[in-house]
C-alpha positions in Angstrom: 0.0 0.0 0.0 1.4 3.4 -1.1 -0.2 6.3 0.8 0.3 9.9 -0.3 0.4 12.2 2.7 -0.3 15.9 2.1 -0.7 18.8 4.6 -1.2 22.5 4.8 -2.5 23.2 1.3 -3.7 26.6 2.4 -6.0 27.3 -0.6 -3.0 27.2 -3.0 -4.6 25.6 -6.0 -1.6 25.8 -8.3 0.6 24.0 -5.7 -2.0 21.3 -4.9 -2.6 20.6 -8.6 1.2 20.2 -9.1 1.4 17.8 -6.2 -1.5 15.8 -7.5 0.2 15.5 -10.9 3.5 14.5 -9.3 1.9 11.9 -6.9 0.1 10.4 -9.9 3.4 10.1 -11.8 5.2 8.2 -8.9 2.1 6.2 -8.1 0.0 5.9 -4.9 -3.0 3.9 -3.8 -4.7 6.5 -1.6 -4.2 10.0 -0.3 -4.8 11.6 3.1 -4.6 15.2 4.3 -3.3 16.3 7.7 -5.3 19.5 7.7 -5.3 23.2 6.8 -7.0 22.8 3.5 -7.8 26.5 3.6 -6.5 29.8 5.0 -4.0 32.3 3.5 -4.4 31.3 -0.1 -6.7 32.6 -2.9 -8.7 29.5 -3.9 -10.3 27.8 -0.9 -13.4 26.5 -2.7 -11.4 24.8 -5.5 -9.0 23.2 -2.9 -11.9 21.9 -0.8 -13.3 20.3 -4.0 -9.9 18.6 -4.8 -9.5 17.3 -1.3 -13.0 15.9 -1.3 -12.2 14.2 -4.7 -8.7 12.8 -4.0 -8.3 12.4 -0.2 -9.7 9.5 1.8 -9.9 11.7 4.8 -8.7 15.1 6.1 -7.9 16.3 9.6 -9.1 19.6 11.1 -6.3 22.2 10.9 -6.2 25.4 13.0 -7.1 27.5 9.9 -10.0 25.1 9.0 -11.2 25.4 12.6 -10.8 29.2 12.5 -12.9 29.5 9.3 -15.6 27.3 10.8 -15.7 28.6 14.3 -13.3 31.4 15.5 -9.6 32.3 15.0 -7.5 32.1 18.1 -4.0 33.6 18.5 -3.9 34.6 14.9 -1.9 37.6 13.6 -3.8 40.3 11.8 -3.0 39.1 8.3 -4.0 35.5 9.1 -7.2 36.6 10.9 -8.3 38.8 8.0 -7.6 36.0 5.6 -9.7 33.6 7.7 -12.7 35.9 7.7 -12.4 36.4 3.9 -12.1 32.6 3.5 -15.2 32.1 5.7 -17.2 34.4 3.4 -15.9 32.6 0.3 -16.6 29.1 1.6 -19.6 29.4 4.0 -21.3 32.7 3.2 -21.7 32.0 -0.6 -19.6 34.9 -1.9 -17.7 32.6 -4.2 -21.1 31.4 -5.6 -22.3 35.0 -6.1 -19.2 35.9 -8.1 -19.6 32.8 -10.3 -23.3 33.7 -10.8 -22.6 37.3 -11.5 -19.9 36.5 -14.1 -22.3 34.1 -15.9 -25.3 36.4 -15.9 -23.5 39.7 -16.7 -24.1 41.2 -13.3 -21.9 43.5 -11.3 -19.3 41.6 -9.2 -20.1 41.5 -5.5 -17.6 43.4 -3.3 -15.0 41.4 -1.3 -14.4 44.4 1.0 -15.8 44.8 4.4 -17.8 48.0 5.1 -15.0 49.5 7.2 -12.4 48.8 4.6 -14.7 50.2 1.9 -15.2 53.5 3.7 -11.4 54.0 4.2 -10.5 53.0 0.6 -13.1 55.4 -0.9 -11.5 58.4 0.6 -11.7 61.7 -1.4 -9.3 61.8 -4.3 -7.5 65.2 -4.9 -6.3 65.9 -8.5 -5.0 69.4 -9.3 -7.6 71.9 -7.8 -10.4 69.4 -7.8 -11.7 66.8 -5.4 -13.5 63.6 -6.5 -15.6 61.3 -4.4 -17.6 58.1 -4.8 -21.3 58.2 -3.9 -22.4 56.0 -1.1 -23.6 53.3 -3.6 -20.3 53.4 -5.4 -22.1 54.1 -8.7 -21.2 57.8 -9.3 -18.4 60.2 -9.1 -19.3 63.4 -7.3 -17.2 66.5 -8.0 -16.5 69.2 -5.5 -13.8 71.9 -5.8 -11.4 73.8 -3.6 -11.9 77.5 -2.9 -10.9 79.6 -5.9 -11.3 76.8 -8.6 -14.1 76.9 -11.2 -16.1 74.0 -12.5 -19.3 74.4 -14.5 -19.8 70.9 -15.7 -21.9 68.0 -14.4 -21.3 66.9 -10.8 -22.4 63.3 -11.2 -21.2 60.6 -13.7 -22.9 57.2 -13.7 -20.4 54.4 -14.0 -20.7 51.1 -15.8 -20.4 49.1 -12.6 -19.9 49.6 -8.9 -16.5 51.0 -7.9 -14.9 51.1 -4.5 -11.8 53.4 -4.9 -10.5 56.4 -6.7 -6.7 56.4 -6.9 -4.8 59.7 -7.7 -1.9 59.1 -10.1 -0.4 62.5 -9.9 -1.7 66.0 -10.5 -3.4 65.4 -13.8 -5.3 62.0 -13.7 -6.8 59.4 -11.5 -7.9 55.7 -11.8 -11.3 54.3 -10.9 -11.1 50.8 -9.4 -14.2 48.7 -10.0 -15.3 45.8 -7.8 -14.8 43.4 -10.7 -11.1 44.1 -10.5 -11.1 46.2 -13.7 -10.0 49.8 -13.6 -10.5 52.9 -15.8 -8.1 55.8 -16.2 -9.7 59.3 -16.1 -7.3 61.7 -17.9 -7.3 65.4 -17.6 -9.0 65.4 -14.2 -7.0 68.5 -13.3 -8.9 70.5 -16.0 -12.7 71.0 -16.0 -13.1 71.0 -19.7 -11.2 67.8 -20.2 -13.1 66.1 -17.4 -16.4 67.2 -19.0 -15.3 65.7 -22.3 -14.7 62.3 -20.5 -17.9 62.5 -18.5 -20.0 63.3 -21.6 -18.6 60.3 -23.6 -21.2 57.5 -24.1 -20.9 54.5 -21.8 -22.9 51.4 -21.2 -25.6 51.4 -18.5 -24.5 50.2 -15.1 -24.7 46.5 -14.6 -27.3 45.3 -12.2 -26.2 43.7 -8.9 -26.8 40.2 -7.7 -30.0 40.1 -5.6 -30.8 36.9 -3.8 -34.5 37.7 -3.6 -34.6 38.0 -7.4 -32.1 35.4 -8.5 -32.6 32.6 -5.9 -35.0 30.7 -8.3 -32.6 30.9 -11.2 -31.5 27.4 -12.3 -27.9 28.4 -12.3 -28.1 29.6 -8.7 -29.8 26.4 -7.7 -27.0 24.4 -9.4 -24.3 26.4 -7.5 -26.2 25.9 -4.3 -26.4 22.2 -4.8 -22.7 22.0 -5.3 -22.0 24.2 -2.3 -23.9 22.1 0.3 -21.5 19.1 0.1 -18.5 21.4 0.6 -20.0 22.8 3.8 -20.9 19.4 5.0 -17.4 18.2 4.3 -15.8 21.1 6.3 -17.9 20.5 9.3 -17.3 16.7 9.2 -13.4 16.7 9.2 -12.0 15.3 12.4 -9.5 16.8 14.9 -7.8 13.4 15.2 -7.6 10.2 13.0 -5.5 7.1 13.1 -3.9 5.9 9.9 -4.1 2.1 9.5 -3.5 1.5 13.2 0.2 2.2 12.7 0.5 5.9 13.3 -1.3 8.6 15.2 -2.2 11.3 12.7 -2.9 14.8 13.9 -2.6 18.3 12.4 -0.4 19.9 15.1 0.9 17.7 17.9 -0.1 14.3 19.5 -1.0 16.0 22.8 -2.7 19.1 21.4 -3.9 18.1 17.9 -5.1 21.4 16.5 -2.9 24.2 17.6 0.5 23.2 19.2 3.6 23.7 17.1 6.5 21.2 17.1 9.5 23.1 15.8 12.9 21.7 15.0 14.4 24.0 17.6 12.4 22.2 20.3 15.2 19.6 20.3 17.3 22.2 22.1 14.7 24.3 23.8 11.5 22.3 24.3 12.5 19.0 25.9 9.5 19.0 28.2 7.2 19.6 25.3 8.7 16.7 23.3 8.6 14.4 26.3 4.9 15.2 26.7 4.1 14.6 23.1 6.1 11.4 22.7 4.5 10.2 25.9 1.1 10.5 24.2 2.1 8.1 21.4 0.5 4.9 22.7 -2.1 2.7 21.1 -3.6 -0.6 22.5 -2.4 -3.8 20.9 -4.6 -6.8 20.2 -4.5 -7.8 23.9 -5.4 -4.3 25.1 -1.9 -3.6 26.3 -0.3 -0.2 25.4 2.2 -0.2 22.7 4.4 2.7 21.6 3.8 4.1 18.1 4.9 7.1 16.0 3.0 10.1 14.6 2.4 12.0 11.4 1.7 15.7 11.8 1.6 19.0 9.9 1.2 22.6 11.0 4.9 23.8 11.1 5.3 23.5 7.3 8.8 22.1 7.7 9.5 18.6 6.2 11.5 16.2 8.3 11.0 14.3 11.6 11.6 14.5 15.3 13.4 11.3 16.5 13.2 9.9 20.0 16.3 7.9 20.9 16.3 5.7 24.0 19.0 3.6 25.5 18.8 0.3 23.5 19.9 -1.9 26.5 17.2 -0.4 28.7 14.6 -0.9 26.0 15.5 -4.6 25.5 15.4 -5.2 29.3 12.0 -3.6 29.6 10.6 -5.6 26.7 12.0 -8.8 28.2 10.4 -8.0 31.5 7.1 -7.2 29.9 7.2 -10.6 28.1 8.2 -12.6 31.2 5.2 -14.9 31.6 6.6 -16.4 34.9 5.8 -13.1 36.7 9.4 -12.5 37.7 10.0 -9.0 39.1 11.2 -6.4 36.5 14.9 -5.6 36.4 14.1 -2.0 35.5 13.1 0.9 37.7 9.5 2.1 37.2 10.4 5.3 35.5 10.8 5.5 31.7 14.3 5.3 30.2 16.0 8.6 29.5 15.3 9.9 26.0 17.3 12.0 23.6 15.6 13.9 20.8 16.9 14.9 17.3 15.5 16.7 14.3 16.2 15.1 10.9 15.4 17.6 8.1 14.7 17.2 4.4 18.1 18.5 3.1 17.9 21.8 1.1 18.2 21.4 -2.6 17.1 17.8 -2.9 14.0 16.8 -4.9 13.5 13.4 -3.3 14.7 11.8 -0.1 14.0 8.5 1.7 15.4 8.3 5.2 17.6 5.3 5.8 17.8 3.1 8.9 20.7 5.4 10.0 18.3 8.4 9.8 15.2 6.7 11.1 16.6 4.3 13.7 14.7 0.9 14.0 12.8 0.7 17.3 12.8 4.4 17.9 9.6 6.5 17.7 9.4 9.6 15.5 7.0 12.4 14.7 7.1 13.0 11.0 6.0 16.2 9.1 5.5 15.9 5.4 5.9 19.7 5.0 3.5 22.0 3.3 1.8 21.8 -0.1 0.8 25.4 -0.3 3.1 27.4 1.9 6.5 25.9 2.7 8.4 27.7 5.5 11.9 26.1 5.3 13.2 28.7 2.8 12.5 26.3 -0.1 9.4 27.6 -2.0 8.7 24.2 -3.6 5.7 22.2 -2.4 6.4 19.3 -0.1 4.7 16.0 0.5 5.4 12.4 1.5 4.7 8.9 0.1 4.4 6.2 2.8 5.1 2.7 1.4 3.9 0.1 4.0 6.3 -2.8 4.6 5.1 -6.3 4.0 5.9 -9.5 5.8 7.6 -7.8 8.7 9.6 -5.3 6.6 9.8 -1.7 7.8 7.7 1.1 6.4 9.4 3.4 3.9 8.9 7.1 3.7 9.8 9.2 0.7 9.8 13.0 0.8 9.3 15.0 -2.4 9.7 18.6 -3.4 7.6 19.8 -6.3 7.9 22.9 -8.4 4.7 24.8 -9.0 3.6 28.1 -10.7 4.2 30.4 -7.8 3.5 33.5 -10.0 0.0 32.1 -10.8 -0.9 32.0 -7.0 0.7 35.4 -6.4 -1.4 36.9 -9.2 -4.6 35.3 -7.9 -4.0 36.9 -4.5 -3.3 40.3 -6.1 -6.5 39.9 -8.1 -8.5 39.4 -5.0 -6.8 42.4 -3.3 -7.6 44.5 -6.4 -11.3 43.5 -6.0 -11.3 44.6 -2.4 -10.4 41.4 -0.5 -8.7 42.2 2.9 -5.7 40.1 2.0 -2.2 41.4 2.8 0.6 41.7 0.2 2.7 39.7 2.6 0.7 36.6 1.7 1.9 36.5 -1.9 5.3 37.9 -1.2 6.3 35.2 1.2 5.6 32.4 -1.3 8.6 32.9 -3.4 10.9 33.0 -0.3 9.5 29.9 1.2 8.8 31.5 4.6 
């Protein structure tokens, strides 16, 4: 059985599509996801659809949880992206955009009311001041003291706009909700502005109105496709066990949704690691606890934490446990001392399979496949893992892969949403090419 393990897709459709193509080329029997299907990225709906199609199951990541319920301990950029993602996936805004594009309606705004009011601030060009009407459908002209303007004060636009951007002392740009823009030349001169205002233009596009359009067959089709997405998001689990061999969680074995396990915890977080490795037990066929390993995501760094214990102590403890005669144990009741190490996917490699020297037999590990949509180990390529289960007593084999994807495509998608008023920060697209 070959199992593809993906994690932290973060609504990066270009990256996930590239990983799916690569996984298909190397071959796998099934795929699972360790969480954070959404958050940060520009295409949450499309990524939810692909996870539903290709993954046997997905875990609940902290960004998935935040979009469904409430963000906790998120920075401002992550929180704003979560609320935007919630509107896209749960509040039907993605559906409204699809419907508007198909029916020739004005695109719905992606901007909150507070952001809209600040972005539509007065635009000063030369001696004149330009404003958007409250409905975003007209330019209203007012002038500073001493300037003259005898032309129209209102110009109907072809579609709703949410910002006027001054480009110097002679012109400004109108930014429409659809993402299009229009240059207004000669705005410093009343006669030139009047000539632009008098030019023929199409009538304003009507807006989407749920009361009017809810019976449209296209809206009903979009709604029918949306319901399984919402059901899927609310059904994903905070914990799942993969084939009774590994505990699979999004974050850490002891705190499955939110706790980070960093490489530097080897030097600075021994208590944290001891607590998490201590949680790695599953009952065997007789009901006795047995030590297992874990598969996690969340930190976006491919590699694994290794727990090394004194081999002599381990063998003595196993012998004592197997002593059917009931002889007293030769070991003290406390657990053997453990040492921890982080084994990373080396920079520059495209493929890596840890050997027995890396992944010591008999030692537990917490493995992270890295991130599909937002790597943070300074390598911008997507990362995922193929687990090949050993047969007839053979050890399991893990293979890490790095996959090139069209980063510029994802960056442009984020910028397009920003241009349409989405409260996404430029940092979200800038970090992708740096792998951070």
